[in-house]
PyMOL Python script that loads the backbone (N, CA, C, O; Angstrom):
from pymol import cmd

cmd.read_pdbstr("""\
ATOM      1  N   UNK A   1      69.542 193.447  37.065  1.00  0.00           N
ATOM      2  CA  UNK A   1      68.991 193.185  38.686  1.00  0.00           C
ATOM      3  C   UNK A   1      68.270 191.818  38.657  1.00  0.00           C
ATOM      4  O   UNK A   1      67.455 192.078  37.771  1.00  0.00           O
ATOM      5  N   UNK A   2      68.063 190.821  38.934  1.00  0.00           N
ATOM      6  CA  UNK A   2      66.115 190.353  38.849  1.00  0.00           C
ATOM      7  C   UNK A   2      66.429 189.812  40.272  1.00  0.00           C
ATOM      8  O   UNK A   2      67.233 188.926  40.565  1.00  0.00           O
ATOM      9  N   UNK A   3      65.515 190.632  41.202  1.00  0.00           N
ATOM     10  CA  UNK A   3      64.734 189.726  41.841  1.00  0.00           C
ATOM     11  C   UNK A   3      64.144 189.258  41.871  1.00  0.00           C
ATOM     12  O   UNK A   3      63.253 189.461  41.046  1.00  0.00           O
ATOM     13  N   UNK A   4      63.933 187.774  43.143  1.00  0.00           N
ATOM     14  CA  UNK A   4      63.157 186.786  43.177  1.00  0.00           C
ATOM     15  C   UNK A   4      62.281 187.083  44.324  1.00  0.00           C
ATOM     16  O   UNK A   4      61.102 187.373  44.122  1.00  0.00           O
ATOM     17  N   UNK A   5      62.893 187.018  45.805  1.00  0.00           N
ATOM     18  CA  UNK A   5      63.196 187.190  47.154  1.00  0.00           C
ATOM     19  C   UNK A   5      62.322 186.290  47.474  1.00  0.00           C
ATOM     20  O   UNK A   5      61.171 186.495  47.859  1.00  0.00           O
ATOM     21  N   UNK A   6      63.082 184.846  47.253  1.00  0.00           N
ATOM     22  CA  UNK A   6      62.272 183.458  48.276  1.00  0.00           C
ATOM     23  C   UNK A   6      62.795 183.343  48.196  1.00  0.00           C
ATOM     24  O   UNK A   6      62.848 183.300  46.967  1.00  0.00           O
ATOM     25  N   UNK A   7      64.598 182.967  48.862  1.00  0.00           N
ATOM     26  CA  UNK A   7      64.987 182.683  49.457  1.00  0.00           C
ATOM     27  C   UNK A   7      65.013 183.971  50.981  1.00  0.00           C
ATOM     28  O   UNK A   7      64.904 183.663  52.168  1.00  0.00           O
ATOM     29  N   UNK A   8      65.204 185.487  50.363  1.00  0.00           N
ATOM     30  CA  UNK A   8      65.265 186.358  51.269  1.00  0.00           C
ATOM     31  C   UNK A   8      64.244 186.737  52.021  1.00  0.00           C
ATOM     32  O   UNK A   8      64.423 187.351  53.073  1.00  0.00           O
ATOM     33  N   UNK A   9      63.074 186.419  51.571  1.00  0.00           N
ATOM     34  CA  UNK A   9      61.750 186.610  52.427  1.00  0.00           C
ATOM     35  C   UNK A   9      61.853 184.973  53.466  1.00  0.00           C
ATOM     36  O   UNK A   9      61.656 185.133  54.671  1.00  0.00           O
ATOM     37  N   UNK A  10      62.109 183.706  53.044  1.00  0.00           N
ATOM     38  CA  UNK A  10      62.148 182.960  53.958  1.00  0.00           C
ATOM     39  C   UNK A  10      63.237 183.510  55.023  1.00  0.00           C
ATOM     40  O   UNK A  10      62.817 183.585  56.178  1.00  0.00           O
ATOM     41  N   UNK A  11      64.539 183.893  54.805  1.00  0.00           N
ATOM     42  CA  UNK A  11      65.516 184.057  55.618  1.00  0.00           C
ATOM     43  C   UNK A  11      65.350 185.447  56.776  1.00  0.00           C
ATOM     44  O   UNK A  11      65.931 185.370  57.859  1.00  0.00           O
ATOM     45  N   UNK A  12      64.610 186.542  56.465  1.00  0.00           N
ATOM     46  CA  UNK A  12      64.472 187.584  56.931  1.00  0.00           C
ATOM     47  C   UNK A  12      63.288 187.902  56.845  1.00  0.00           C
ATOM     48  O   UNK A  12      63.266 189.058  56.421  1.00  0.00           O
ATOM     49  N   UNK A  13      62.168 187.490  57.027  1.00  0.00           N
ATOM     50  CA  UNK A  13      61.204 187.387  57.389  1.00  0.00           C
ATOM     51  C   UNK A  13      60.394 186.248  57.698  1.00  0.00           C
ATOM     52  O   UNK A  13      59.727 186.407  58.720  1.00  0.00           O
ATOM     53  N   UNK A  14      60.253 185.146  57.120  1.00  0.00           N
ATOM     54  CA  UNK A  14      59.370 184.207  58.325  1.00  0.00           C
ATOM     55  C   UNK A  14      60.639 183.467  59.471  1.00  0.00           C
ATOM     56  O   UNK A  14      60.140 183.277  60.580  1.00  0.00           O
ATOM     57  N   UNK A  15      62.610 182.902  59.356  1.00  0.00           N
ATOM     58  CA  UNK A  15      62.899 182.610  60.215  1.00  0.00           C
ATOM     59  C   UNK A  15      63.554 183.721  60.535  1.00  0.00           C
ATOM     60  O   UNK A  15      64.682 183.244  60.655  1.00  0.00           O
ATOM     61  N   UNK A  16      63.689 185.024  60.796  1.00  0.00           N
ATOM     62  CA  UNK A  16      64.692 185.938  62.006  1.00  0.00           C
ATOM     63  C   UNK A  16      63.725 187.255  61.969  1.00  0.00           C
ATOM     64  O   UNK A  16      64.302 188.323  62.171  1.00  0.00           O
ATOM     65  N   UNK A  17      62.382 187.293  61.745  1.00  0.00           N
ATOM     66  CA  UNK A  17      61.110 188.393  62.059  1.00  0.00           C
ATOM     67  C   UNK A  17      61.273 189.646  61.496  1.00  0.00           C
ATOM     68  O   UNK A  17      60.499 190.408  62.076  1.00  0.00           O
ATOM     69  N   UNK A  18      61.941 190.257  60.600  1.00  0.00           N
ATOM     70  CA  UNK A  18      61.945 190.855  60.166  1.00  0.00           C
ATOM     71  C   UNK A  18      60.775 191.677  59.573  1.00  0.00           C
ATOM     72  O   UNK A  18      60.164 190.680  59.189  1.00  0.00           O
ATOM     73  N   UNK A  19      59.914 192.779  59.163  1.00  0.00           N
ATOM     74  CA  UNK A  19      58.719 193.102  58.539  1.00  0.00           C
ATOM     75  C   UNK A  19      59.833 192.941  56.651  1.00  0.00           C
ATOM     76  O   UNK A  19      61.002 192.838  56.281  1.00  0.00           O
ATOM     77  N   UNK A  20      58.601 193.012  56.130  1.00  0.00           N
ATOM     78  CA  UNK A  20      58.638 193.079  54.798  1.00  0.00           C
ATOM     79  C   UNK A  20      59.461 194.517  54.698  1.00  0.00           C
ATOM     80  O   UNK A  20      60.582 194.402  54.203  1.00  0.00           O
ATOM     81  N   UNK A  21      59.131 195.636  55.033  1.00  0.00           N
ATOM     82  CA  UNK A  21      59.495 197.025  55.431  1.00  0.00           C
ATOM     83  C   UNK A  21      61.113 197.195  55.641  1.00  0.00           C
ATOM     84  O   UNK A  21      61.717 198.002  54.934  1.00  0.00           O
ATOM     85  N   UNK A  22      61.956 196.240  56.856  1.00  0.00           N
ATOM     86  CA  UNK A  22      62.689 196.365  57.102  1.00  0.00           C
ATOM     87  C   UNK A  22      63.440 195.311  57.040  1.00  0.00           C
ATOM     88  O   UNK A  22      64.236 194.783  57.816  1.00  0.00           O
ATOM     89  N   UNK A  23      62.871 194.973  55.460  1.00  0.00           N
ATOM     90  CA  UNK A  23      64.290 193.863  54.361  1.00  0.00           C
ATOM     91  C   UNK A  23      64.062 194.915  53.234  1.00  0.00           C
ATOM     92  O   UNK A  23      64.696 194.651  52.213  1.00  0.00           O
ATOM     93  N   UNK A  24      63.138 196.296  53.169  1.00  0.00           N
ATOM     94  CA  UNK A  24      63.127 196.464  51.918  1.00  0.00           C
ATOM     95  C   UNK A  24      63.959 197.922  52.367  1.00  0.00           C
ATOM     96  O   UNK A  24      64.706 198.278  51.455  1.00  0.00           O
ATOM     97  N   UNK A  25      63.988 198.720  53.415  1.00  0.00           N
ATOM     98  CA  UNK A  25      65.489 199.326  54.066  1.00  0.00           C
ATOM     99  C   UNK A  25      66.791 198.589  54.203  1.00  0.00           C
ATOM    100  O   UNK A  25      67.871 199.069  54.547  1.00  0.00           O
ATOM    101  N   UNK A  26      66.660 197.996  54.050  1.00  0.00           N
ATOM    102  CA  UNK A  26      67.748 196.578  54.348  1.00  0.00           C
ATOM    103  C   UNK A  26      68.609 196.826  52.789  1.00  0.00           C
ATOM    104  O   UNK A  26      69.710 197.371  52.716  1.00  0.00           O
ATOM    105  N   UNK A  27      67.727 196.226  51.455  1.00  0.00           N
ATOM    106  CA  UNK A  27      67.627 196.238  50.105  1.00  0.00           C
ATOM    107  C   UNK A  27      68.199 197.532  49.604  1.00  0.00           C
ATOM    108  O   UNK A  27      69.099 197.427  48.771  1.00  0.00           O
ATOM    109  N   UNK A  28      67.808 198.799  49.992  1.00  0.00           N
ATOM    110  CA  UNK A  28      68.030 200.371  49.703  1.00  0.00           C
ATOM    111  C   UNK A  28      68.789 200.259  49.867  1.00  0.00           C
ATOM    112  O   UNK A  28      69.495 200.540  48.899  1.00  0.00           O
ATOM    113  N   UNK A  29      69.876 199.585  51.594  1.00  0.00           N
ATOM    114  CA  UNK A  29      71.193 200.506  52.184  1.00  0.00           C
ATOM    115  C   UNK A  29      72.008 199.538  51.717  1.00  0.00           C
ATOM    116  O   UNK A  29      73.202 199.766  51.519  1.00  0.00           O
ATOM    117  N   UNK A  30      71.396 198.233  51.467  1.00  0.00           N
ATOM    118  CA  UNK A  30      72.665 197.809  50.356  1.00  0.00           C
ATOM    119  C   UNK A  30      72.940 197.501  48.852  1.00  0.00           C
ATOM    120  O   UNK A  30      73.338 196.481  48.289  1.00  0.00           O
ATOM    121  N   UNK A  31      72.731 198.237  48.583  1.00  0.00           N
ATOM    122  CA  UNK A  31      72.238 198.663  46.854  1.00  0.00           C
ATOM    123  C   UNK A  31      72.797 200.477  47.256  1.00  0.00           C
ATOM    124  O   UNK A  31      73.139 201.169  46.297  1.00  0.00           O
ATOM    125  N   UNK A  32      72.824 200.884  48.206  1.00  0.00           N
ATOM    126  CA  UNK A  32      72.963 202.164  48.013  1.00  0.00           C
ATOM    127  C   UNK A  32      73.625 202.775  47.270  1.00  0.00           C
ATOM    128  O   UNK A  32      74.488 201.899  47.324  1.00  0.00           O
ATOM    129  N   UNK A  33      74.250 203.820  46.280  1.00  0.00           N
ATOM    130  CA  UNK A  33      75.354 204.173  45.312  1.00  0.00           C
ATOM    131  C   UNK A  33      76.841 204.316  46.456  1.00  0.00           C
ATOM    132  O   UNK A  33      77.920 204.007  45.952  1.00  0.00           O
ATOM    133  N   UNK A  34      76.834 204.714  47.738  1.00  0.00           N
ATOM    134  CA  UNK A  34      77.700 204.211  48.723  1.00  0.00           C
ATOM    135  C   UNK A  34      78.301 203.323  48.810  1.00  0.00           C
ATOM    136  O   UNK A  34      79.514 203.459  48.970  1.00  0.00           O
ATOM    137  N   UNK A  35      77.656 201.883  48.735  1.00  0.00           N
ATOM    138  CA  UNK A  35      77.512 200.879  49.141  1.00  0.00           C
ATOM    139  C   UNK A  35      79.374 199.960  48.081  1.00  0.00           C
ATOM    140  O   UNK A  35      79.757 200.558  47.076  1.00  0.00           O
ATOM    141  N   UNK A  36      79.742 199.360  48.290  1.00  0.00           N
ATOM    142  CA  UNK A  36      80.822 198.665  47.530  1.00  0.00           C
ATOM    143  C   UNK A  36      81.505 197.676  48.017  1.00  0.00           C
ATOM    144  O   UNK A  36      81.346 197.267  49.167  1.00  0.00           O
ATOM    145  N   UNK A  37      82.625 197.024  46.901  1.00  0.00           N
ATOM    146  CA  UNK A  37      82.076 195.639  46.772  1.00  0.00           C
ATOM    147  C   UNK A  37      83.065 194.927  47.254  1.00  0.00           C
ATOM    148  O   UNK A  37      84.241 195.170  46.983  1.00  0.00           O
ATOM    149  N   UNK A  38      82.548 193.642  48.283  1.00  0.00           N
ATOM    150  CA  UNK A  38      83.813 193.485  49.135  1.00  0.00           C
ATOM    151  C   UNK A  38      83.912 192.256  48.991  1.00  0.00           C
ATOM    152  O   UNK A  38      83.028 191.399  48.998  1.00  0.00           O
ATOM    153  N   UNK A  39      85.958 192.089  48.742  1.00  0.00           N
ATOM    154  CA  UNK A  39      85.379 191.251  48.277  1.00  0.00           C
ATOM    155  C   UNK A  39      85.408 189.031  48.616  1.00  0.00           C
ATOM    156  O   UNK A  39      86.461 188.764  49.194  1.00  0.00           O
ATOM    157  N   UNK A  40      84.766 188.067  48.429  1.00  0.00           N
ATOM    158  CA  UNK A  40      84.415 187.036  48.786  1.00  0.00           C
ATOM    159  C   UNK A  40      84.738 185.806  47.345  1.00  0.00           C
ATOM    160  O   UNK A  40      84.146 185.659  46.275  1.00  0.00           O
ATOM    161  N   UNK A  41      86.461 184.784  48.213  1.00  0.00           N
ATOM    162  CA  UNK A  41      85.445 184.014  46.450  1.00  0.00           C
ATOM    163  C   UNK A  41      84.625 183.421  46.374  1.00  0.00           C
ATOM    164  O   UNK A  41      84.465 182.924  45.259  1.00  0.00           O
ATOM    165  N   UNK A  42      83.595 183.080  47.440  1.00  0.00           N
ATOM    166  CA  UNK A  42      82.750 182.263  47.269  1.00  0.00           C
ATOM    167  C   UNK A  42      81.432 182.740  47.359  1.00  0.00           C
ATOM    168  O   UNK A  42      80.482 181.957  47.326  1.00  0.00           O
ATOM    169  N   UNK A  43      81.193 184.780  47.545  1.00  0.00           N
ATOM    170  CA  UNK A  43      80.038 185.192  46.245  1.00  0.00           C
ATOM    171  C   UNK A  43      80.068 186.122  46.734  1.00  0.00           C
ATOM    172  O   UNK A  43      80.654 186.376  47.787  1.00  0.00           O
ATOM    173  N   UNK A  44      79.322 186.965  45.949  1.00  0.00           N
ATOM    174  CA  UNK A  44      79.418 188.937  45.025  1.00  0.00           C
ATOM    175  C   UNK A  44      78.828 189.214  46.536  1.00  0.00           C
ATOM    176  O   UNK A  44      77.946 188.614  47.149  1.00  0.00           O
ATOM    177  N   UNK A  45      79.513 190.170  46.855  1.00  0.00           N
ATOM    178  CA  UNK A  45      79.230 190.583  47.744  1.00  0.00           C
ATOM    179  C   UNK A  45      78.777 192.883  47.800  1.00  0.00           C
ATOM    180  O   UNK A  45      79.818 193.491  47.548  1.00  0.00           O
ATOM    181  N   UNK A  46      77.917 193.572  47.984  1.00  0.00           N
ATOM    182  CA  UNK A  46      77.760 194.599  47.561  1.00  0.00           C
ATOM    183  C   UNK A  46      78.045 194.664  49.450  1.00  0.00           C
ATOM    184  O   UNK A  46      77.773 193.617  50.036  1.00  0.00           O
ATOM    185  N   UNK A  47      78.586 195.896  50.353  1.00  0.00           N
ATOM    186  CA  UNK A  47      78.148 196.451  51.595  1.00  0.00           C
ATOM    187  C   UNK A  47      78.625 197.570  51.729  1.00  0.00           C
ATOM    188  O   UNK A  47      79.757 197.979  51.470  1.00  0.00           O
ATOM    189  N   UNK A  48      77.068 198.473  52.464  1.00  0.00           N
ATOM    190  CA  UNK A  48      77.016 199.957  52.700  1.00  0.00           C
ATOM    191  C   UNK A  48      78.447 200.628  54.159  1.00  0.00           C
ATOM    192  O   UNK A  48      78.317 200.746  55.377  1.00  0.00           O
ATOM    193  N   UNK A  49      79.217 200.809  53.572  1.00  0.00           N
ATOM    194  CA  UNK A  49      79.869 200.763  54.765  1.00  0.00           C
ATOM    195  C   UNK A  49      79.930 201.951  55.837  1.00  0.00           C
ATOM    196  O   UNK A  49      80.743 202.172  56.736  1.00  0.00           O
ATOM    197  N   UNK A  50      78.565 202.767  55.345  1.00  0.00           N
ATOM    198  CA  UNK A  50      78.083 203.884  56.697  1.00  0.00           C
ATOM    199  C   UNK A  50      76.984 203.310  57.306  1.00  0.00           C
ATOM    200  O   UNK A  50      76.190 202.704  56.586  1.00  0.00           O
ATOM    201  N   UNK A  51      76.796 203.380  58.429  1.00  0.00           N
ATOM    202  CA  UNK A  51      75.520 203.140  59.075  1.00  0.00           C
ATOM    203  C   UNK A  51      75.132 203.467  59.351  1.00  0.00           C
ATOM    204  O   UNK A  51      75.412 204.352  60.160  1.00  0.00           O
ATOM    205  N   UNK A  52      73.978 203.122  58.986  1.00  0.00           N
ATOM    206  CA  UNK A  52      72.030 203.221  59.399  1.00  0.00           C
ATOM    207  C   UNK A  52      71.433 202.815  60.336  1.00  0.00           C
ATOM    208  O   UNK A  52      71.598 201.611  60.528  1.00  0.00           O
ATOM    209  N   UNK A  53      70.693 203.395  61.127  1.00  0.00           N
ATOM    210  CA  UNK A  53      70.289 202.915  62.106  1.00  0.00           C
ATOM    211  C   UNK A  53      68.470 202.209  61.931  1.00  0.00           C
ATOM    212  O   UNK A  53      67.515 202.732  61.356  1.00  0.00           O
ATOM    213  N   UNK A  54      68.542 200.897  62.661  1.00  0.00           N
ATOM    214  CA  UNK A  54      67.528 200.380  61.921  1.00  0.00           C
ATOM    215  C   UNK A  54      66.132 200.775  62.926  1.00  0.00           C
ATOM    216  O   UNK A  54      66.146 201.958  63.269  1.00  0.00           O
ATOM    217  N   UNK A  55      65.264 200.191  63.305  1.00  0.00           N
ATOM    218  CA  UNK A  55      64.535 199.916  64.096  1.00  0.00           C
ATOM    219  C   UNK A  55      64.532 199.592  65.572  1.00  0.00           C
ATOM    220  O   UNK A  55      63.840 200.191  66.395  1.00  0.00           O
ATOM    221  N   UNK A  56      65.537 198.386  65.904  1.00  0.00           N
ATOM    222  CA  UNK A  56      66.108 198.454  66.695  1.00  0.00           C
ATOM    223  C   UNK A  56      66.898 199.331  67.860  1.00  0.00           C
ATOM    224  O   UNK A  56      66.888 199.175  69.081  1.00  0.00           O
ATOM    225  N   UNK A  57      67.250 199.830  67.443  1.00  0.00           N
ATOM    226  CA  UNK A  57      68.969 201.044  67.913  1.00  0.00           C
ATOM    227  C   UNK A  57      69.696 200.314  67.664  1.00  0.00           C
ATOM    228  O   UNK A  57      70.305 199.913  68.656  1.00  0.00           O
ATOM    229  N   UNK A  58      70.046 199.791  66.564  1.00  0.00           N
ATOM    230  CA  UNK A  58      71.246 199.318  66.080  1.00  0.00           C
ATOM    231  C   UNK A  58      72.160 200.117  65.148  1.00  0.00           C
ATOM    232  O   UNK A  58      71.570 200.394  64.104  1.00  0.00           O
ATOM    233  N   UNK A  59      73.473 200.596  65.200  1.00  0.00           N
ATOM    234  CA  UNK A  59      73.976 200.549  63.603  1.00  0.00           C
ATOM    235  C   UNK A  59      74.130 199.472  62.958  1.00  0.00           C
ATOM    236  O   UNK A  59      74.407 198.503  63.666  1.00  0.00           O
ATOM    237  N   UNK A  60      74.015 199.208  61.377  1.00  0.00           N
ATOM    238  CA  UNK A  60      74.512 198.394  60.786  1.00  0.00           C
ATOM    239  C   UNK A  60      74.663 198.873  59.369  1.00  0.00           C
ATOM    240  O   UNK A  60      74.373 199.952  58.853  1.00  0.00           O
ATOM    241  N   UNK A  61      75.266 197.630  58.817  1.00  0.00           N
ATOM    242  CA  UNK A  61      75.933 198.471  57.398  1.00  0.00           C
ATOM    243  C   UNK A  61      75.627 197.417  56.937  1.00  0.00           C
ATOM    244  O   UNK A  61      76.317 196.413  57.118  1.00  0.00           O
ATOM    245  N   UNK A  62      74.207 197.421  56.042  1.00  0.00           N
ATOM    246  CA  UNK A  62      74.081 196.357  55.409  1.00  0.00           C
ATOM    247  C   UNK A  62      74.710 196.207  54.033  1.00  0.00           C
ATOM    248  O   UNK A  62      75.132 197.056  53.249  1.00  0.00           O
ATOM    249  N   UNK A  63      74.617 194.105  53.928  1.00  0.00           N
ATOM    250  CA  UNK A  63      75.271 193.646  52.769  1.00  0.00           C
ATOM    251  C   UNK A  63      74.195 192.733  52.182  1.00  0.00           C
ATOM    252  O   UNK A  63      73.403 191.965  52.729  1.00  0.00           O
ATOM    253  N   UNK A  64      74.446 193.104  50.676  1.00  0.00           N
ATOM    254  CA  UNK A  64      74.094 192.888  49.845  1.00  0.00           C
ATOM    255  C   UNK A  64      74.436 191.121  48.964  1.00  0.00           C
ATOM    256  O   UNK A  64      75.529 191.036  48.404  1.00  0.00           O
ATOM    257  N   UNK A  65      73.509 189.883  48.907  1.00  0.00           N
ATOM    258  CA  UNK A  65      74.661 188.959  48.357  1.00  0.00           C
ATOM    259  C   UNK A  65      73.388 188.946  47.170  1.00  0.00           C
ATOM    260  O   UNK A  65      72.186 189.205  47.095  1.00  0.00           O
ATOM    261  N   UNK A  66      74.849 188.318  46.057  1.00  0.00           N
ATOM    262  CA  UNK A  66      74.318 188.272  45.057  1.00  0.00           C
ATOM    263  C   UNK A  66      74.818 186.888  44.040  1.00  0.00           C
ATOM    264  O   UNK A  66      75.997 186.724  43.727  1.00  0.00           O
ATOM    265  N   UNK A  67      73.565 185.840  43.551  1.00  0.00           N
ATOM    266  CA  UNK A  67      73.818 185.224  42.829  1.00  0.00           C
ATOM    267  C   UNK A  67      74.711 185.308  41.707  1.00  0.00           C
ATOM    268  O   UNK A  67      74.919 186.513  41.561  1.00  0.00           O
ATOM    269  N   UNK A  68      75.255 184.758  40.964  1.00  0.00           N
ATOM    270  CA  UNK A  68      76.045 185.208  39.883  1.00  0.00           C
ATOM    271  C   UNK A  68      76.929 184.916  39.409  1.00  0.00           C
ATOM    272  O   UNK A  68      77.946 185.605  39.332  1.00  0.00           O
ATOM    273  N   UNK A  69      76.708 183.351  38.780  1.00  0.00           N
ATOM    274  CA  UNK A  69      77.831 182.216  38.427  1.00  0.00           C
ATOM    275  C   UNK A  69      77.297 182.078  36.933  1.00  0.00           C
ATOM    276  O   UNK A  69      76.284 182.639  36.515  1.00  0.00           O
ATOM    277  N   UNK A  70      78.201 181.178  36.131  1.00  0.00           N
ATOM    278  CA  UNK A  70      78.427 180.572  34.938  1.00  0.00           C
ATOM    279  C   UNK A  70      76.475 180.663  34.731  1.00  0.00           C
ATOM    280  O   UNK A  70      75.783 181.202  33.868  1.00  0.00           O
ATOM    281  N   UNK A  71      76.136 179.890  35.923  1.00  0.00           N
ATOM    282  CA  UNK A  71      74.653 179.032  35.235  1.00  0.00           C
ATOM    283  C   UNK A  71      73.875 180.315  35.911  1.00  0.00           C
ATOM    284  O   UNK A  71      72.663 180.183  35.738  1.00  0.00           O
ATOM    285  N   UNK A  72      74.096 181.116  36.389  1.00  0.00           N
ATOM    286  CA  UNK A  72      72.977 182.328  36.208  1.00  0.00           C
ATOM    287  C   UNK A  72      73.833 184.023  36.093  1.00  0.00           C
ATOM    288  O   UNK A  72      74.336 184.803  36.901  1.00  0.00           O
ATOM    289  N   UNK A  73      73.625 183.980  34.634  1.00  0.00           N
ATOM    290  CA  UNK A  73      74.373 184.836  33.854  1.00  0.00           C
ATOM    291  C   UNK A  73      73.810 186.356  34.514  1.00  0.00           C
ATOM    292  O   UNK A  73      74.579 187.314  34.442  1.00  0.00           O
ATOM    293  N   UNK A  74      72.885 186.477  34.948  1.00  0.00           N
ATOM    294  CA  UNK A  74      72.944 188.243  35.172  1.00  0.00           C
ATOM    295  C   UNK A  74      72.307 187.707  36.609  1.00  0.00           C
ATOM    296  O   UNK A  74      71.719 186.731  37.074  1.00  0.00           O
ATOM    297  N   UNK A  75      73.052 189.592  37.174  1.00  0.00           N
ATOM    298  CA  UNK A  75      73.303 189.426  38.995  1.00  0.00           C
ATOM    299  C   UNK A  75      71.598 188.612  39.523  1.00  0.00           C
ATOM    300  O   UNK A  75      70.879 188.435  38.539  1.00  0.00           O
ATOM    301  N   UNK A  76      71.019 188.193  40.745  1.00  0.00           N
ATOM    302  CA  UNK A  76      70.205 187.981  41.286  1.00  0.00           C
ATOM    303  C   UNK A  76      70.860 188.741  42.383  1.00  0.00           C
ATOM    304  O   UNK A  76      72.064 188.741  42.635  1.00  0.00           O
ATOM    305  N   UNK A  77      69.649 189.577  43.182  1.00  0.00           N
ATOM    306  CA  UNK A  77      69.739 189.671  44.922  1.00  0.00           C
ATOM    307  C   UNK A  77      69.415 188.064  45.619  1.00  0.00           C
ATOM    308  O   UNK A  77      68.547 188.015  46.491  1.00  0.00           O
ATOM    309  N   UNK A  78      69.778 187.409  45.411  1.00  0.00           N
ATOM    310  CA  UNK A  78      70.019 186.200  46.659  1.00  0.00           C
ATOM    311  C   UNK A  78      69.207 186.433  47.737  1.00  0.00           C
ATOM    312  O   UNK A  78      68.000 186.256  47.905  1.00  0.00           O
ATOM    313  N   UNK A  79      70.200 186.920  48.533  1.00  0.00           N
ATOM    314  CA  UNK A  79      70.675 188.040  50.277  1.00  0.00           C
ATOM    315  C   UNK A  79      70.314 189.400  50.826  1.00  0.00           C
ATOM    316  O   UNK A  79      70.132 190.342  50.054  1.00  0.00           O
ATOM    317  N   UNK A  80      70.191 189.551  52.293  1.00  0.00           N
ATOM    318  CA  UNK A  80      70.597 191.172  52.390  1.00  0.00           C
ATOM    319  C   UNK A  80      70.790 190.334  53.909  1.00  0.00           C
ATOM    320  O   UNK A  80      70.330 189.275  54.336  1.00  0.00           O
ATOM    321  N   UNK A  81      71.656 191.317  54.449  1.00  0.00           N
ATOM    322  CA  UNK A  81      72.084 190.873  55.896  1.00  0.00           C
ATOM    323  C   UNK A  81      72.075 192.121  56.406  1.00  0.00           C
ATOM    324  O   UNK A  81      72.252 193.094  55.674  1.00  0.00           O
ATOM    325  N   UNK A  82      71.802 192.271  58.131  1.00  0.00           N
ATOM    326  CA  UNK A  82      72.019 193.771  58.688  1.00  0.00           C
ATOM    327  C   UNK A  82      73.115 193.127  59.245  1.00  0.00           C
ATOM    328  O   UNK A  82      72.809 192.009  59.660  1.00  0.00           O
ATOM    329  N   UNK A  83      74.109 193.379  59.382  1.00  0.00           N
ATOM    330  CA  UNK A  83      75.021 193.317  59.960  1.00  0.00           C
ATOM    331  C   UNK A  83      76.085 194.498  60.950  1.00  0.00           C
ATOM    332  O   UNK A  83      76.986 195.273  60.630  1.00  0.00           O
ATOM    333  N   UNK A  84      75.402 194.126  62.310  1.00  0.00           N
ATOM    334  CA  UNK A  84      75.297 194.848  63.870  1.00  0.00           C
ATOM    335  C   UNK A  84      74.494 194.361  63.877  1.00  0.00           C
ATOM    336  O   UNK A  84      75.008 193.733  62.952  1.00  0.00           O
ATOM    337  N   UNK A  85      73.199 193.738  64.045  1.00  0.00           N
ATOM    338  CA  UNK A  85      72.147 193.904  64.184  1.00  0.00           C
ATOM    339  C   UNK A  85      72.064 192.844  65.755  1.00  0.00           C
ATOM    340  O   UNK A  85      71.561 191.722  65.721  1.00  0.00           O
ATOM    341  N   UNK A  86      72.672 193.481  67.095  1.00  0.00           N
ATOM    342  CA  UNK A  86      72.880 192.707  68.377  1.00  0.00           C
ATOM    343  C   UNK A  86      71.035 192.557  68.511  1.00  0.00           C
ATOM    344  O   UNK A  86      70.794 191.399  68.853  1.00  0.00           O
ATOM    345  N   UNK A  87      70.074 193.158  68.388  1.00  0.00           N
ATOM    346  CA  UNK A  87      69.210 193.457  69.702  1.00  0.00           C
ATOM    347  C   UNK A  87      67.876 192.950  67.661  1.00  0.00           C
ATOM    348  O   UNK A  87      67.345 193.833  66.987  1.00  0.00           O
ATOM    349  N   UNK A  88      67.838 192.270  67.520  1.00  0.00           N
ATOM    350  CA  UNK A  88      67.231 191.827  66.705  1.00  0.00           C
ATOM    351  C   UNK A  88      65.394 191.729  67.066  1.00  0.00           C
ATOM    352  O   UNK A  88      65.057 191.823  68.246  1.00  0.00           O
ATOM    353  N   UNK A  89      64.263 191.531  65.931  1.00  0.00           N
ATOM    354  CA  UNK A  89      62.899 191.415  66.183  1.00  0.00           C
ATOM    355  C   UNK A  89      62.694 190.192  66.761  1.00  0.00           C
ATOM    356  O   UNK A  89      63.284 189.158  66.449  1.00  0.00           O
ATOM    357  N   UNK A  90      61.634 190.345  67.828  1.00  0.00           N
ATOM    358  CA  UNK A  90      61.215 188.584  67.312  1.00  0.00           C
ATOM    359  C   UNK A  90      60.503 187.793  66.954  1.00  0.00           C
ATOM    360  O   UNK A  90      59.779 188.039  65.990  1.00  0.00           O
ATOM    361  N   UNK A  91      60.464 186.816  67.467  1.00  0.00           N
ATOM    362  CA  UNK A  91      59.764 185.981  66.077  1.00  0.00           C
ATOM    363  C   UNK A  91      58.195 185.472  66.318  1.00  0.00           C
ATOM    364  O   UNK A  91      57.594 184.877  65.424  1.00  0.00           O
TER     365      UNK A  91
END
""", "prot")
cmd.dss("prot")
cmd.show_as("cartoon", "prot")
cmd.util.cbc("prot")
cmd.orient("prot")
């Protein structure tokens, strides 16, 4: 797996207000051995179906989106999303 992190940093840290440490927790959870493949015709997704308590009191199921196409033959971690984050960081 290749990871550049530009999009992830811009979207989760700069736009959404998460810390780098929180994003690392999201990545670790979404790519955990318990994560499962989620079928989606537009993207390649892994999601941890086990809830993780985030630092805002939410129980989230972290999801990782990979860029994996004929142009990008090596899977690249494109983004992570903490699904279920009703309470979010302040920007």
